[in-house]
N, C-alpha and C positions, 0 to 999 in steps of 0.2 A: 270189856262190856257186860253187862249182864245179859245171859239169855232170857228173851221175854215171851217165849212160847205158850206160855198160859194165857197171854191177851189176845190169841188168834179168835177166841169166840168173842170177845168183848168188842172188836172191831165191828162198826155199823156194818149191816149188810148193803148199804148203800154206797161202801167204799169203792171209788173206782177200780176195776179189774187191773188196769194196768199199772198200777202202783205196787201191789203187792211182790211181785219178784225182784223188785230192787231192794227189798227189805232183808230178803234171807242171806244165810250164808252156810253152806254145806248142809241145807235142809233145816237150819236152826233160824228163830226171828231174833234178831239183836237191834231193830229200829222199829220206831212207831210213828207212822206219818201224821202230819197236819196241814201240810201246805205243798200241792204237787207244783211243778212248773215244766213248762215246752217252749220250744220255739215256734212262732207263728210266723206267718208272711206277711209283711208290710209293704203295701203298695202305694205309692203317691198317686193318686188317681188324676190330679190335675196335670202331673208331667205326663202320665202316660197317654192320657186324653189329647193332650196337645201335640203328641208324636203318632197319634192314631193306633194306639196299642192298648190291649186289655190286660189286666192281670192275668199271668200265666197260670193255667190249671195244671200243666204237666211240666216234666222236665223238658220235653221238646219244646213247648210253647216257651218256656223261661229261656232256652237258647235262641229262640226266634226273637224274641224280644231284647233280649242282650245284644244280639246282632243289631238290630234295627236303632236301639239307642246309642250303642257304641259308634255307629255309623254317621248318626246324627250329631255326635260330638258334645252331647249335654251328659245330663246327670243319668247315669247308668244304672245296671243290675249289678249287685254285690252279693258276694257269699262271705261269711264269717271266716276269714283266713289268717288271722294272726297266729303266730307260733302256738303251739301246744293244743290245749283244749278248744278253743274255737276252731281250728281249723281241723283238727280230729272229729269233732262232732259233724262238721260239714260233711266229711266223708263218710262217717259212719251212716248217716241217714242217708246219703246217696246211694252207697251199697245196698242197705236195706230196701229202697226203692226199687233197685234191680233185682231184687230177691237173693243177695249174698250174704255173707257172713263177714262181717267185718274182723273178726277173729281169725279167718281162713280166707283172706283176700286174695289166694291164688285160684279160687274156684271160678267157674265159667262167668257166674253172674256179676261177682265182685270186679272181674276183669273187664265185663261189659260196661260197668259204672266207670272202671277207670279210664277206658277208652273214651266215654261220654266226657268225662272232666275234661280230658286233654282238649277235646275239641270246643268245650265251652270256655276254657281259660282265657284265649286271646280275646273274648268278647267281654268278659266280666269289667265291671269298673276297676281302675287302678286301686281305687280304697280298698279294695277287697284285702290286699296285702296286710293292712294294719286292723281290719274290721273285727271288733268284738263289741261285748253288750253296750260300753259306754260310748264309744266311737259310734256305733252304729245308731245309737239313740239320737246323739248329737246332728249326725248327718242328715238323718230323716227328717228332724226338726229344722235343719235348715235348708233343705232342698237341695243337699248335696247329691244324694242318690234317689233312684227312682223306686227301687225295688230291693229288699233285704229280709232275712229271716233276723229274728230277734226274741227274746224271752217277753212272754205274755205279760209279765210285770211290769214292764215299761209302758203299757199303754196308757195309764194313767199320767205319766209324764208328757206323752205326745198329744193324746187326744182329749185329756181333760185340763190339766194345767198348761199345757203348751199350745192347746187351741187349734191342734192340726186336724181338724176334722174331714180334711180332704184324702187323710190316710186311711184306705181300707185295711183291712185285717182278715186273713183266710187261713185256714188250715195248713195249708203248705203245697207245694207242686207234686202229683203223682209221678209214679215210673211205671214201667212195665209190671212191676209187681204191687203196684198201689203206692201207697207212701206209709212210713212209720216215724214217728218222732222220738228222740231220745227222751225219757222221762228222768226228770230230777226233782229237785226241792229239797223242803224243810223237813228234818225228821227228829224225833227224840231218842235218845240213847240213855241208860241208866249205867253208870260205871260199876264196876265189879265191887267197889269199895264204899258205895252210896250207904251211909248209916241209915237212911229211911226210904228204901225202894218203894215202900207203898205209896208214899206221897208223890213220888215221881210218877208213878202209874195213873195215880189219881189225876194228876195234871194232864197226863195224856189224855185219858178219857173225857175231861172238861175240854180240851181244844178241839176233839172231835166230835163233839155233840153238837146237834143240829142248832140251836141257837147261837152257840159260838161262832160256828161256821158261817151261818149266816150275816153276823155281825163283822166278821174278817171280809168276807165277800161286798158286803153292802157299804162299809166305811172305808175299807183301805184298798178294794180292788183286788184282793188276792183270789186266785183262783182256788175253789174248793175241792178237798178230797172226797166229797159227798156228792153223788150225782143227783140228791133231791134238793139242793140250794142254789143252783145255777140263777134260778129265777129272782134271787135276792140282790143281784146285781142292779145299779141305778141305770136308768133309761140309756145313759150315753153308752155304757158299757156293754149292752145286750149283744151287739154284735162281736165284740170281744169274747164273751162268754160262749156264743154259740160255736165261733172257731176254735176255742181252746176244749171245749166238750168232744167236737169232732176229733181235734189232733191227741187229746187225752185216751179217747177211745180206741185209737191205732198206735198209741205210744207204747214203747218196749223199753225195758231196763237191759244193761248189760249184765252178764252173769257175774257171779263173785270172782275177783281178779286179786292176783298176787301183788300188783303194782299198778295202780290206775295211772300215776304219772308217766310210768314207762310206755302205757298205752297211748295217751295223748301225745307224747313226743315222737312215737313211731307212725302213729297215723297223721299226727300233724304235719310232720317233716313229708310223709308221702303225699298228702293233698298238696303241700305248697310246691314241691319238686313237679308234680305233675300239671297242677293249675297255672303256676307263674313261670316255670321254667321250661316247660313243653317236654320233660322227660319222658321215656317209654314207660306207659302206665302198668306193662305186663313185667318188665324186669322191676320196677318199682315194687310193685305189690307180691310179686313171687318172692323176693329177697325178703320182705318184711312178713311173709306169713310164719315161718318158724320161730323167729323171736315172738309173734303175736300169741301164737297156739301155747309156747311156754308160760304165757301169763295166766292161763286157766287155773 
């Protein structure tokens, strides 16, 4: 890819702060943003109300709600726990919420997150084992689960086209260290062999301009990369945008990694063994730590 550091000054001043760290590699800029993405917390208020529960604001609340719903035998609380990236992201965000480092999960805060996950695991809806973006969307739409994280981009499928207005959206549960979502999204890169790199950069500047960002938000329900266009969202999506803005304000990027699939495999396996098999989190996370540090 072509290094595009000369475009830093061209990025709008309104670019969301959490996006920039995910674009760099070794201090150089290789990607240009135009559509961020984060997980939000989706809660079926009808199911929760019927069980006398409220959408959880903290991880401790989530444990209490998960325990209550699992005991009632109906739709429960799920985390994304499918193999690989979904389970890895669940563990990354939980470790951050406890103040730890997912690339050094043998630290005290990360181990505390692992202990919490071990306590939470038996109360999660069994659906969590297969939960990822598409399955979670269908499960929420079919009242199969009451609460789960999923990408903000599925909100139109659930709330607008699916008519599931009883599903509320929040930024996510907070832990002892607050909360932080893993920022993702779509970016533009310029191949080193591109014959017309100037045209590619012109396209990038077009996509992050305010009129285009407003159109993408208003017509497609996309999250904006600019802080000044959230109000372009249609009325039905204003709560989603408010939650997404809060989540993006606390969003983080992972540092440049040698092998991202390896990270997903290591952390995903750790999440599944702790949450679904009741494995000793300290043993699992301590064993994973040197392998994860080698990926930096």
